[in-house]
C-alpha positions in Angstrom: -22.1 8.4 59.4 -19.6 5.7 61.2 -19.2 2.7 59.2 -20.2 -0.8 61.0 -17.5 -2.8 60.2 -19.7 -6.0 60.1 -21.9 -4.2 57.5 -19.7 -4.3 54.1 -19.7 -7.3 52.2 -16.3 -7.2 51.3 -13.3 -5.4 52.9 -10.0 -5.3 50.7 -6.6 -4.3 51.2 -4.9 -2.4 48.5 -1.4 -3.9 48.5 1.8 -1.6 48.1 2.2 2.1 48.6 -0.6 4.4 48.1 -0.4 8.4 48.3 -2.1 9.3 51.2 -2.2 13.0 50.3 -5.0 11.6 48.1 -8.4 12.2 48.7 -11.8 10.4 47.9 -11.8 10.9 44.3 -8.6 10.2 43.5 -8.8 6.8 45.8 -12.2 5.9 44.1 -10.4 6.5 40.6 -7.5 4.4 41.3 -9.9 1.3 42.3 -12.0 1.9 39.5 -9.1 2.4 36.8 -6.3 0.6 37.9 -7.7 -2.5 39.5 -10.9 -2.2 37.6 -13.2 -2.9 40.4 -16.5 -1.5 41.5 -16.2 1.2 44.4 -20.0 1.1 44.8 -20.2 -2.6 45.5 -20.7 -2.3 49.6 -17.0 -2.6 49.9 -14.2 -1.2 52.3 -11.0 -0.4 50.5 -8.1 -0.2 53.0 -4.8 2.1 51.8 -1.4 2.5 53.4 1.3 5.0 52.6 5.1 4.2 52.8 4.8 4.7 56.7 3.4 1.7 58.1 1.8 3.5 61.1 -0.9 5.0 59.3 -3.8 4.0 56.7 -6.9 5.2 55.0 -10.1 3.8 54.2 -12.9 4.4 51.6 -16.4 3.0 51.8 -19.6 3.9 49.8 -22.4 3.9 52.2 -25.3 4.2 49.5 -25.5 8.0 49.9 -21.9 9.2 49.7 -18.2 8.2 50.3 -16.7 7.9 53.7 -13.2 8.3 54.1 -11.1 7.1 57.3 -7.7 8.0 58.4 -6.1 6.2 61.3 -2.7 6.8 62.6 -1.4 4.4 65.3 1.0 6.3 68.3 2.7 2.8 69.1 3.3 0.1 66.8 2.9 -0.2 62.6 1.1 -2.4 60.1 2.5 -5.3 58.5 1.4 -4.5 54.7 1.6 -6.2 51.5 3.8 -4.5 49.4 3.1 -6.2 45.9 1.6 -2.9 44.2 -0.5 -5.3 41.6 -2.9 -7.1 44.1 -6.0 -6.1 46.1 -6.6 -8.7 48.8 -10.0 -9.7 50.6 -9.8 -9.7 54.1 -12.1 -12.6 55.3 
């Protein structure tokens, strides 16, 4: 299933560096344990590694998790690096 980006109620940026070698289970555990948020709450969570040219997304679609991976060929992201925060995009 592809994500309709207008569909999730919330889109969160997980600030700081995340090890992008982590899979679905590890990223879901990070959200639920470290940030104490519900990964099943119709939310898309975005993670960025040390390199600002790639990111991952994690989304629960009601039947299972979908993981997105994006790598930019040209350009980089400006990603907030304060590890203690999760910021909602409006």
